[in-house]
N, C-alpha and C positions, 0 to 999 in steps of 0.2 A: 425614709425611714431615721435616717440620719437625726433632720428633726425632733419628729416622733421617742425618741430615745435623746434627746439631743444632754437631757437635766440627770441630774447626780438621782436623784429620785426615781425617774423610770427607768434608770438602767440601774439600779440600785433591786428596783420590784421585780423584774424582769431576769436578774444573775440572778437573785431566789426564789420563785418559780422555776424558772429552768435545773439548782438542783436540787430545790425538792421532789421535781419530777422524774428526775432520773435517778433518783436517791426510792422512790415509789414505784418506778415500775422497775428498776432492781429488786424491791425484797419485793416485791407483788410475784414476779417473777420465779423469787428462790420458793415460794411461800406454794406454788402452784406447782412447780416442780415439786416438791416435798411433797405436799397434799397427793397428787397423784402417785407420783414413788410407792411411800405406804400402801394409801389408799389398794392399790395394783398389785403390790408384795403380802397384805392379807389375800384378795382373793387368790393369789398363785396360794397360798398357805391351806386357805379352805379347799379348793382342787389336788394338792397333794391330799390331803387327809384323804378327799371321797376315793381318787383311786390307791391309796393305801389301804381302804377299808377292801375296797374289787381286790386287789393285790392277792390281799390276808384270804379272801373264799379260796381265792383260782389256787391256793399253796393248800388252801384243806382239799381239795378236790369236790371243789363241791360244783354238781354239773353249770354250765352256765346258762341254763333256763333257769332254773333257780338262786342264781345270780342277787341278792335283796339289794347289792347298788345298782343295779338297772330299771328299777321302778322309780329312782329318786326325781323328785321332780326341783325343773330347773337345774337341773346337775346333768348335761351329754356326758356318756361313757361310750367309749368306743374301746373294746382289744380283738388288737391285730398279731398274726403271729409274727414269727423273724424275717419273711417274708414278705412282711406289709398287709397280708390275707383279712379281712375283716372278719372276725369269730364271732361278734356279738357285739351288739349298739343298745344305746333307751329304748324304749318302749316307743316313745312320743318325735323322733330324732326323724325330721324333715332335711336337712340339708344342715353341712358343715365341713367349715374351710379351717385352716390355722392348722390342723391335727396331720399333715403329711399323706391324711390316705381320706377321700370324700365319700368312697363310700354311707351309707345310711345301712344296706339292710347285704343281713351276715349273709354267706357261700350258702350253697342247702346243705341242708347235715348230712354226712357220709352214711355206709352201713357201718353197720358195727363190724364185719369182717372185714370193712377195707380199712376200717379205723386201728383194727387190731394190725392190719397187713402194716398199713403205714406207720402205726406207733413198734412198731417189728422195724420200721426200715429208717425209723429217728432213734431207736433206742442203740440200733448199730451202726449207723452216723456217726452218736455221741459218740459208743465205744474207740469209731477207726480212728475218730479225728476231727474235735468240736474245737473249735476257737478257742484263744487265752479268752473273752471276755465270757463262753461258753463256763468254763473252767470257774470265773471266777467266783460264781453263786454254783450253790451245791443242790437238787432238787427242794422244795418248800420254802425255797430263799428268794424274799423280796428284797432287789436293791433299796440304798439305804437315800439316795440322794433321785430328783428326780430331775427335767428337762422343763422347762418351760417356755409356751407361746402363746400371743394373742392370737385368738381370729374369731369366727360369729359361726353363730348356731339357731337350725329355726327348727322351736320344739313346739306344736300343737299349731303352728300359724305363725308365733309369734316369733319375730329373729334380733338378734343381742349380740350383742358384743361380750366376748366371755376370754378368761385367763383358761387357757389349757395347762395343766401340769400331768407330765409322761413319764410311767414309773413300772420299771422290769420287773417280773419277776421269773424266777425258773419253776418253773409243775411238772407235778412227778410222772407224768401221764401226756400233755404239751409239749412240754420242753417251753423255751425260753419264748414266754407274752408280754407284751406292754400295752400295760393298758394309759387307755387318757381321761381322764374328768378333766369338765370346764367347772367356770364356777361363775356368776357376770357378775360385770363390769359397769353396773347402772346406779352402781351407790358412788361409784367411785367417778362415774362420769354426769354424776348426781351434783357431787361432792364440786368437784371442781368450775360445773357449769354455774353452778353458786357463787362460790368465790370470786372469777370471772366477772361477774353479772354486779356482783357487792363492790368488787374493784372497777369496773366501768363508769361505776354510779357516785361510788366514796371517792377516789381517788381528783375526779373534775370540779367536784364541790371541798375537798381540802385543799387541791391547789386553788382556790377560788379565794378559800378564808383567808391562805398565805401567802397570796397576792397582794386583796387588802390591810389586810395584818403588817405587812414589810411595809406599804404607800403608806397607811397611819403613822407610821414611828419613823420608815423615814424624813416625811414631812414635818413629825412636830420635831424633829431633833436638827431639821438642819431650818427648821424658821429663823432658829437666830443667826445665821447664815445668813439668810435673806433681810434682815433686819440691816444686820453689818453691809451689806451688797449698795439699797438705799440708802442708809446714811451717807456712805461713801461719795453714793452719786450726789446725792445732796450736798458736799462740803467739793469733790470737786466743781461745782456747777459753781456755785457761790464762793471758789475761793476764799472761806473762814474758816483757817487754820485750828481755829479753838476749840468746835465742835469735837465731840469724839463720839467713838460709834458704842454704841453696848454694850455690855457687861452680862451677859445673864448668869446668872446664881447661881452656878454650880461648877464641878472641879476637871471637868476633863478637857476636848480640844481644842473645843466652840469656842469658851472660856477662854483659855491657851492663847488663842487666835485675834479674838476681842482686843483681850490686855496686850500685845504683842501691839498690835495698829494703833491704839489709841500711844505706845509707850513713842511708837513709828511717826505719830499725826503731831505726839507731843518734842520730837527732834527735831521735824522738820517746821514745827511753827517758829524752831528756836530758833534753828539755823535760818529759813526766814527771817525774823526778827535783827537777826546777826548781820544779814547780808544787805537788810535794810537800813538799820545805824551806821554799817559802816558804808556804804554812801554817801550818806547824808553828812558822817565826819568827816570823808574823804572830803567831799562837795565842799565844805566849809572850810577845809585848813587848802583847799587850791586855791577860793575862792580871792584871800587874801594876799598871796605874791602875786599870781595873775591879774587882779586890780592895781597891788602897786604896779608891777610893771607898766601896764597900761599906764599910769599917770602918768610916767617917766618917761616913754616912748612918745607923751600925750606932749608932757612938756619940753622933751626936745623939739620937736616936730615944728612945735610954737616959737618956741626956745633955747635954741642948739645951744648957745650955751652957759644954757643951765643946765644943761644933762647932767647928770650923777650916773656915768659912769661904773662903779664903785656898785652903787647902791644894785644899776641894773644885772649887773654878773650878780651878785650877791642873790637877788631873787632867782636868778636862772637856778643857781646851786641850787637853790630850794627849792625850788621848782621838780630839778632834774634829781634827786633826792628822795623827796616825795613819792615821786614817779616809780622808781627805783621801788621805795618799799613797798610801795599798792601792790607793782608786777609781784615780786615776791611774796607777799601775798597772799595772792590769785592763784599764783603755784601752788604754795603748801594748803588754800582751801582746796585745791584742786585733788589733792593726794597725789602731788609728787613726790614722790623716792628717794630716798640720798643713793648716789653712785657708790659703793661698798669698796672704794681704797680704802685704803695705808693710812692716817694722821698721824705723825707728832703730835704733840700736843702743844709739847714743851716750845719743840723749832719755832712751833703759828705762835705758843703764848709774845716770845721773843718778839719775834715779827711785830705783832700788831701793837706791841709798846715798845718798842724803840721811837724817840722822837718825844714821846709827855715827857709831858716834866711833873717829876718826884714819880712816876711806875717804874715799881722795881720788881723782878721776875726771879722764884725762889722753885727753881722747876727742876724734878726728874723725869730721865725718860719714857714718856709711856704714849704708848700708840695706843687708836681706833679707828675703828672702821667707817667710812662714812663721804663726805663733800665737803671735800680741806676747803674750798670757798661758803658753802654755808657754817662752819664752823669758825672760819677765818670772820662772818659778822658778827658772827653771838660776840668773838672775844673785843670781836671790834663796836658795838651794843653797849656791854659791860666796860666798856674802858672809857665813851664819849660820855657813861652816865655817871660813873667816878666821876670824870674830870669835873664834869658840870658843881658837880656837891665834896667835892675833897677839898680838905682848907690849906694840905702841904703835900698829903704823901696817899702812893696811892702802893697798893700791892700788889703778887700776884703771884699763887701757888699753883703748881701743879701735883699730885701727888697719886700715887693709886692706894685702895682701897677695897681692899679684898679683888671681886671677880671689876670694881668699880676704878675709872678713873678721875677724879676728884678736881676741879678744878676752880679755886678760890679770887671776886677779886672785891679784894674789901680799899675801900676810901678812909678817913680822920674825916668824914665829916658829919652834918645831924644826923645822918641815920633814917630810919623809914619809922613811921608807926605800925606798930606791932597789928594794927587795925587795915592797916594798908597796904602791907607785904601782898595779899595776893591780886589787890586792887593794879597797883601799878602796873601787874604783865596782861590788864586788858588795854584795849585798842584805842587811841586818841584817850587815853588817861594822863592828866596832867594834876601832881598835884602840889600845892601852892607855891609851894617855893620854884615852883619848874611852871608858872602858868605863864612866859612870856613863851612867843615865839620863834623870837628870835634865839632867849639864850633856852630855851627846855625843848625845842626841838618839836619833828610832831605828835609826840607820844606812839608812837608805833615802833621803837629801837624796844624794848620789852617784851612787849607783842610776840616780835618777829624771834627775839632768842629762844623763848618760850618754846612756841610754836615749830624749830627746828629743834631746838633739844630733844622733842617731843616724836619728832619725826624718826628721830636715832634709837632712837630707844631709852631714851633718858629724862631726864629731870633740872631743871632749874628753880631753884629754889631763895627767900629775900630772909636775912636773919641780921642780927648784929654783928656788928666789926667785933676783936677785941680793943682797939680805942675804940672803939663810941661810935663808929660811922657805920657804914649798911654795908655786909653782905652778901653776895652773891654768887652761888658757887650749882655745878655744873657738874651734872652726872653724868656717868655715857658709859657702856657695857667698854669693858676690854676688844680689839678684837682679838679674834682665833688663837691668835700666835701665844696672847700676851694671860691667859685665861686657866696661867699656871704660879708657878714660886716667880717673887720678884726678878728681875734682872740684879746679877751682880752689881 
């Protein structure tokens, strides 16, 4: 079963069919109930009219054998007294149920004297103590309402279902009588049966149409999804991240999914290419100091007197620094977040500038939230870069500007050309003036500085210093306690 309905298409078709089926069953039941109620009500109205007609004749003192209502075809009529004794019934009535009086043959007609005596006794009973219901109707008056029941009647050998109406009438000569008249329910049964048959035939056909249309529409809607899936499977198998999934020419969710998927593939391709370039550049940078160190060790092994100890130490330090830079970049690429401690940038700038020739610091106390070690690495990298290019002077400024802390590192060197002010933040990039690995480093300092700034929610940009050299500005959000008026 789970495999049968394992696709969105089949589940959508099943769901739509079930919803429509429930709605159709509910609507069909309501229609049948309403139809049956209306037709039963109409039959009851006809039966009441027949009973009222017979009651009117009784109120007018028409003898029982002269009542016209007893001769009506397909209308079974019974007249009973207060004791439930059958006084008159339709001529062709053979059997009846549902009226409370199953007799179809009236009691024997009494003699005139007995009738007079009985009527006299009835009159005396009426005068002596008639119930409240008897007093509610005057002689010759017919009750306004009627009571209804369902039953069966057999007339001329045909048995049918009937709706019976019972109407009471107060006669001048016979007291309180009840007239039971019926109306056939054949039309109600026929209409309900026809409607039920139509529903039993039509509902399955309609559900089949709903299921088919839902299956086709869902398949058409999900066709682009299948195309995206196939292309993604092909990309995974081929490992060719240059490929893209097809984008349908619509503006729905599937089109947005395709565009998002392509954007993800583009970002993944860029990340992979960046990683490959990083590995290649790192391998190239590591090769030179390792080869130099190996050469020195091999020469020292053959000729100990020629060992260049200072050069070996220098190459080892370069390797150590490069390995540290690569490790930090790897942690930053992995999404490492800085620890949220408060750092005084003014104090940190003085620490990093201490001992550097020509470096001066102009700082006001400004606190930010982040990693002291990483922010110190940013300032150290900026100062190292400024030392390599400055002629005589390096200026470090720390100030607050709105809700940000701004750290500026300026030198009086040749500066950075406007076209190169973004490129210098790329990894392993050296400008012409810093091509030498010995003097210019590995080209990772500024890249690390910008990555750290971004991880701290800030920015790092390059511009022109007032003295004509380069100016690097680090902007970081102030710590929570400092996001207000400046300190006094």
